[in-house]
N, C-alpha and C positions, 0 to 999 in steps of 0.2 A: 759584269755578271754574265757567266757562260750559259749557253743554251742547255748544256748537260745538267747544270745545277738547277736550272729552272724546271727541267723535265722531272728531275728527282723530287723537287719540292712539290710539283703538281701531283705526282703519283702518290706521295705520302699524304697529301691533302685528300686524295681520292679514298685512301684507306680510312682516314679520320672521318670523312663525311659519309661513306657508304657502308663500311664494315663495322666500325666501333658502335654506332648507334644501334645497329641490328643485333650485335652481340649483347649489348646492355639490355635491349628489349627482351631477349631470350632469357637472360638471368632474371630480369624483372618478372616475367611470366612464371618462371619456376618458383619464385619466392613470394609473390603477391598475387592475390586474386583480383583481376581487373574489375570484375563485377562487384566484389566486396569493396574495393577502393572507390568505385562509383557511388555506392550508398554512403560511405563515410564522407565523401566530398560533398554530396548533396545535403548532408546533415551538418556540414561545416565542422567536421571533426578532424580536419587536417590543418593545424595551425602552422603552415609553412609560408614563408614569403615567396610568392609566385610572381613572375613577370606577366605582362599582358599576354604575350605569346603562350606562356605556359598555362595560363588560365584558359585560353581558347583550346589548348590541347586537352586539358582536363575535362572540358565540356564534351569532348568526343568519346569519353569512356563509355563502354569498356574497350573501345578501339584504341590501341596504343601504337599503331604503326608509325606514327610521326613523332613519337616521344623522343626528345633529345637525350644526349648522354647525361647532361646536367639534371634534367627532370627525373630521369630514371634513378640517378644517384641520390637526389633529394628524397624521393619516396622510399627507396631501399634503406637509406639511413634513418629516416624518420620512423619507419615501421620496425626498425631494429631487427631485421631478418637476416642480416649478414654480420658475422663476427668482424669487429674492427681489425684492420691490418696490424700486424705485430709492431710496425713502425709508427702506428697511429695515422689517422687521416691527414692528408696534406704532405706526407713525407715520401721518401723513396724506399721501397722495400728492399731488403737484402736478397741476394740471389737464392738463398736457401729457404726463403719465406714464400711458399707457393700455395697458400690457401686461396679460396675464391675471393675473399676480401682483399688479399694482397694483389691479385690480378685485376680486380676492379680499380684499385689504386694505380696500377701500372697503365691501364687504359686511360684514366684521367690524366696521368702525368704525360703519357705519349701525346695525347690530344693537345694539351697546353704547350708542350715542347714544339710541336709542328707549327702551331699557330704563332708562336712567339719568335721562331727562328727566321732569320733572313735567308734568302736563297743561297748566297755565297757561303753560308755556314753549313749547307747540306753537302758535305763531302761524300765521296764514293764510299769511304769507310763507314761514316755515320749511316749512310743509306743502307748498306748491307747489314750492319748491326741492328738497325731498326727493324728490318724485315725478319731477321733471325729472332729477335725478342718477341715480335708480333706473332710469329708462327708458334713459338713456345707457349705464349699466353692462350692463343686460340685452341691449341691442342688440349691444354688443361681445362679450358672452359667446356670444350666438347666432352671431355671425360666427366666433368662435373654434371653436365646436362644429359649424359648417356646418349650422345649423338655425334655426328661428324659434319654438321651443316656449316659451322663457322669456318672450318678450314677449307671446305669446298667453296664457300663464298669467296674466300681469299684467293684461292687458285683461279677461280673464274675471273675475278677482277684483274688479276695479274696479266691474264691473256687478252684483256680487252683494250681497245684503243680509247684515248682520252683527248679532249680538247684542252691543251695546256693553257692557253690564254684564258678561256672560260673558267677553268679550275683555279687559276691564280687569282682571278677576280673574286670568286666565291670565298677563297681563303682570306682575302683582305677584309671581308665583311664578318668573318667568324670571331666570336668572343671566347676568351678562355673560360674554362669551367671554374666556378667558385667552389673550392673544395672545403674550405674551413667554415665560413659563416653561412651555413645553409639551414641550420635548425636552431631555433631558440633554445638556449641552454637551460633556462628555467623549466621549459616544457620537457626537455629530456630528463632533467633531474626528477621531476614529478613522475614521469613514466617509469624510470628505473626504480624509484621508491615503491610505486604501485605494483610492479612485477615482483619485487622481493616480498612485498606485503602479501601477495596472493599465495606464495609458497607457505608463509607462516600461517595465514588465516585458513587456508583450505588443506593443502597437502600435509603439512606437519601435524595439524590437528587430527586429520584422518589416520595418520600413522600412529599417533598416541592412542586413539580409540581402538585401532586394530590390535595394538600391543596388549592393552588391558583386557579387551574382549577375548583374546586368545588364551588368557591365563585364568580368568575367573568369570563366572556369570554375574550379572548386575545384582541379582537377588542374593546370591551368596556373599557378595562383597558388602552389601548393605548390612547383612547380619554381623559381619566382622567389624563394621564401623559403629554399630549400636553402642558399645561401651565407651566410645570416644567421640560421640556427636558434639560434645561441648567444645572440642578443639577445632570445629569447623564454623565458618561464618554462617549467619542465618541464610544467606543466599545459597551457600554450598549445601547446607542441610536440605533446603528445598529441592535442589538438583538431585541430591542423593535419594530423597524420597520418591521423586519422579522417576529416577532410574530404576528404583525397586518396583514401582508400579508397572512400568512398561518393559522391565527386564531388558533395558537398552541403554547404551552410552551416548546416544545422539545429542544429549543436552550438556554433556560435560566438556569443559574447556581444558587447555593444556595445563594450567596452573593446578586445577583440582586433580587431574589424572596423575600428574607428577607427584603430588602429595600422597596419593593412594599407592602408587607404585613403590614409593620410597618407604612410607610408614608401615605398610602391610608386607613389605619385602616380597612383593609379587614377582620380582625378577632379581637376579643376582646383582649386587651393587656394582657401581663403576670401578674401574681399575684403581683410580685415585680416591675413591670414596665419594659419597653423595655431596653435592655442593661445590666440588672442586673441578677446576678446568681439566678436561682430559688431555693427555699428550697426543701428538699426531699418530703415534703407533698404537694407541689404545683402540681396540676394535670390538669390544663387547657391546651387546645390545644396549646395556645401561649407559655405556659411554656416549652412544648416539642420542639416547634420551637426554642425557645431561647437555650435550651440544645443542640439541633443539631448544631446550629450555633457555640456555644462555643466549642463543640467537634471538629467540622471541623477546626476551627481556631487553637485550641490547637495542634492538630496533624499536621496541615499544617505548623505551625511555629516551629516545632522541627528541631534542627540542626543535629540530628542523627536519626537512625532507630532502636535503641535498645529498645525493649519492652519486659520486663520480663514476666514470667508466671503469677505472681500475678496481674500485671497491665493489662495483656491481658484478664484474666478471669474477672476482674472488669469491663473493658470496655464492654465486651460482656454481662455481667449481666445487665448493664444499657441500652445497646442497645436493648436487648430483651424486657425490660420493656417498652421502647419507642414504639417498634414495636407492643407490645400487646395493648397499649392504642390507637395507631393509627388504629389498626384493629377495635377497638370498635367505634372510631370516624367515620369510614367509614362503620359502620353497618356490620362488618365482611365480607365485600365484597373484602377485601384485605388479603394478607397472609404475611405481613411484619415480624411478629414474627417468623414464620416458616422459612422464607428466611434468616433471620439473624442467626438463629440456624444453618442453612445449611452452611452459610459462615464460621462459626467457625470450621467446621469439614470436609467440602467437599474436594475432591482432588484438589490440586493446583500444576501444574507443574511449572518449572522454568520460562517459558515464561509468565504465568499468574502472578506469583509473581512479576516479573520485571515490567509487565504492570501496576499493581495497585500501586506498590511502587513508580514508576516514576510519575504516574498520580497525586498522593497525594503530592509528593515533588514539582511538577511543579505548583501546585496551588499558591505557594508563592515563590518557587525557592530561599529558604534561602541559603545565601552564607556568608563565612567569609569575612568581609569587612576590618577590620584592627585588630591589636593585640597590647596590651600594657601589658606585662606579669605582673601578671598571667592571665589577662583577655583577652578573645577573643570576639570580637564584631561581631555578625551576624545580618543581616536583609535581607529582600526579596523584591519582586516586589512592594508590597503595600507601603512600606516605601520609596523605591526609587521614586515611582510616587508622593508621597506626597512631597518629597524634591523638585522634579522638579517643581511641581505646586507652591509651596511656594516661591521658588527662582524666578520664573517668576513673581509672584505678587510683590515681593520685588523690582524688577527692575522697575516695571511700576507704583507702587503706591507711595504715599507721605511718608514722614518720620514717620507719625503717624502709619503706618502699622508695623513699627519696634517694637512698644510697644505691638503688638499682641502676645499672648502666644499660644503655641501649646502643646496639651496633648500627651504624649508618654508613652507607657508601656515598662518597661525593665524586661525581664524574666530571672531569674537564672535557667538554664536548669538542673543543677545537684545539688540540695539542699536537703539534707536528713532531717535535723531538721527544718522542715518548720514552725511549730507552734511557736517554740522558737524564730526563726529568725524574724518572723513577729511581735511578741510581742515586741522584742527588738527594731526593727526599728520604729514601731509606737510610742513607748514610748519616743524615742529620736528624734522625728520629728523636734521640735524647735531647738534642738542642731545641728542636721544635716544641717538645713537650715540657721543657723547663719553664717553671712558673705558670704554666697553664692551669686553670682551675675548672674542673667539671667536664673537660673534654680532653681526650687522649688520642693522639695519632698512632695507629697500629702499624699499617703497612701500605705501600703504594704498589699497585699491580697494573697490568695491561688492560686495554679496553678503552681506548684513548688513555687517559691517566685516571685510575680509580683509587681514591683515598679511602681506606677503611679506618673509621674513627669510632670511639666509644664516648658517649655523652651521658652525663648523669641525668636520670629521668626528670629530676626536678627542674633542670634547665630547659626542658621542653614544655613546661607547664603553661607558658603564655607565648604568644607570637613575639613579643618584645624580647623576652629572655632568649628565645631560640635565635632570633635574628642577631642580637648582640653577640651571642656565643659564636655563631658561625662567622660573623664579620671579623671578630678578633682572631679567630683561628686561621681564616683564609689570608688575612693580612700577613700573618707570620709565615705562612706557606709561600706567598708571593715574594716576600723579601728575600727568599733563598733561591728563587728560580729566575734565571735570566733568559729563558728560552721563549717567553711569551712575546709575540710581536704583533698582536692585534689590539685594537682600541678597546674592545669589550671581550670579556671572558664569560662564556656560558657554563654554568654549573648545574647539574641535575642531582637532586638528593633522592636516595632510594633506601628504604628500610631493609635491613637484613632479616629475612624470615628465620625464626628459630624453629627447629624441628625437635621435639621431645620424643625420645624413643618410647613407643607405646608398650612394647613387650621386648625384653632383652632376648636376643637370639640364643638358643640352646641347641647344641648338636645332638646330644643324646641324654635322656633323662635317667636318673637313678631309679631302681625299682621302688615301687610304692607298696609298703607293707600294711595291709588292712587286717585287723583281727576282729572276729565275730564270735559271739556265743550262740551256738545252734542247739536246739532241742534234738536229742538223738533220734527222736521219732521222724524228724524231717529227712533222715538218711535211710529210711526204711526201704525205699525203692529208688531206682535210677530216675524215674520221672519226677518224684518229689524233690530229689537232690538237684536235678537240672533246673526245676522251676525256681528253686531258691537262688541258684547262681544267676538266673536270668533277672530276678528281682534286683539282685545286687548290681549287676551290670547296668540295668536301666536307670537305677538311682544315681550311679556314678556319672553316667553320660548326661543325664538331665542337668546335673549341677556342675558340669565341667565348663571351662572357658570356651570350649570349641562349639558350644551350642548344640551338641549332640549329633553332629553331622559326620563324625568319623567312625571308622570301623576297624576290623582286623585286630581285635583285642587278644592279647596273650596273657594267660593267668596260670599261676602254679599254686596248687592247694597242698598245704603241709599239715596233715592231721596228726593227732596223738596216736602212737602205736599201741594197740590193744593186745599185742602178743606177749607171751612170757619172755623172760630175759634170754632163755636158751635159744629162742628162734629170732632174736632181735636182728642179728646180722642178715639172716635170710629175708626177714620182713623189709629191712632197709633196701635190699636189692630189688625186691618185688615192687616196692613203692615208687621206684624211679620210672616204672613203665607207664607211659601216658594212658590216661583214660579218655577215650575219644568221644567227645560230644560235639554238638554244633559250635559250642564255645570251647576252644582248646584249653584243656585243664591237665595239669600234671600233679600227681599225688606224691609227696615226699615225706619221709619220717620227720616228724617235728620234735618228738621227745621220747626218750626211753625211761621206763620206770624201774629203778633199782631198789628193790625192797630189802632192807637190812633185817637181820635177825640176831638174837642174843646167842651166846655160846651153847646154852642148854635147849635151844629151840631147833626143831626140824620142820622146815616148810615143805609142803607138797601141794603146790598150786598148779592145777591142770585145767581149770575151767573158769568160765565167767558167766554169770547169769544177767540177762538184760530184761528189765521190767519197765516199760514206758520209757522215761528219759533217765533211768537209773541203771548203772552197771555195778554188779556185786561180784567181788572176787572172794573165793573160799579156799580153805585148807582142809582137805578131806582126812588128814591124819588126826587133827585135833578138833575137827568139827567146829571150826571157828570162822567168824565173819571178819575178814581182814580190813577191807575199806570199801567205801562206796563213792562212785563218781556220778554226780547228778547230771552234768552236761559234758559235752565234748568241745574242746577248744580247737577251732580250725583257723589256720593262718593262710590267707590268700595273697599271693604276690602278683600284682599286675605289672607286667613288663611293657611299659608304654614309651615307645620312641617319641621324642619331642620333635615337632616340626620346627622350621626355621624362624617362626614367630614366638616360640616358647609355648605354644599350645600343644597339648597332648593330642596328636592325630589319632592314636589308637588307644582306646580305653576299654 
């Protein structure tokens, strides 16, 4: 063993012992509040396996000057304040991977490498490369911390003298950092589930409320819902009435707001239509509304709380994208993206974790209903409610109701080879359905594996019928799939909600022709005439579907022409000129009177006498009364553009 290799080993030990812990402490202070950590530790809210030495160090909080590399790493990872290295914890990052988490992993690897190497393995080349890698890491850390203290500490240490024998003795007592088994996996799963739940319960709900609030007031929305209240559950009706009273959406949940946005067409529909999964390139507001609903349902329908790191990161990447687009939709007056990023990394004690975990689970309250090995059947409140409603209908309705089919989704919770399984099932659809009675397989889609099936309503009438139908069907499914490699298979049943269109959309309505008999006396003055038109307008608005809240009515009035035939063409031209009142009205020739005569007659009509509501036409050559008109027929055309719900906005 050469003296040179011993000196190189001692100097590397000096870096590991005096620089790396200080660098980790600086990263720690940047990411975690020592005082906040002290409170959590005192309340026993940090379920980490700590050594006796680490416990004594935790007792000194908020002072962290003596925190070791491993203790800093444990806390940083438990608090989830650093992105996991691209190579995952415990591996070697690629040279191109230079995020702060990657450099923390490099510090851990370098520490363990120095501790485990023998002095003869510390060649001059290894020594130089170690120093170069260390300087690169320290420069990036300083850049991350917006300072230059780490590289300064390194340079100072390089110029200092060391006691080689003492340093090698200290190195012999050092233990490698345990990188893998530092945090209880169940605790991490619960925390990840809770963080995802927080986005669903808080941020996404607030986004939905902002969307509907920006499109319509709660009072006006309630008026639009009045003709359709029976389509809402009793709880939803209570919420709608409360929203009307307070003119606020604070009590509405995602499910109800989604139904209102969709049924009342308050926003333009998603690119692929309501109820369908948006494509990655679909960026309309309603596409993100549909995404949020699907995320909410997918997470609420889980029968377990296990969310792995990859799944967790994928959720938050997509959540952040939604938050970013929502900020743009609201002209950057919101901070949804920043808030979602905060939810991923902010401090969450055990009480907060439990709060959000329970809140999400209680949305559906998924429970094990029965088991037929190897399959466990789960379903929650929405399926239970659907069963109760259906069974109530079956008792009251005729036998024809038994022929009705109910669409149900069956979700395989733990399916790894999703693409393969879906392809197999869809290719065997006819074979699966052959000889099945009362249940039909429709299609398999992603989301684990989701089976869409239709079941005769009568087969859901009792628990026994439902269970036997499902067991028979699932056995046929499992016979054709070889990708299941678990002892038990968890299935969750979900009812498919049917949305009946309340009002068919209409882009533009045809003119509505209304004919009235007026007493001629009512047209004696402009005031009287205008008063009658107002009465007509008020009557139409009151009895319209829109509840009388729309305006900008356009009407055209077509009267009978009272001029003689010689001036008819001139009268027609004049009648096209608008008569300007507060209510826009246009007068147009409705009818010309062509008076025929016999060959021995000569007509000379040049005047008309009006008495009360009677018009008298006379021939002055023969002193004869030709005809009498008692009333004047007026045709009024209301040009009413239809809104997107089929209501006449303007009447």
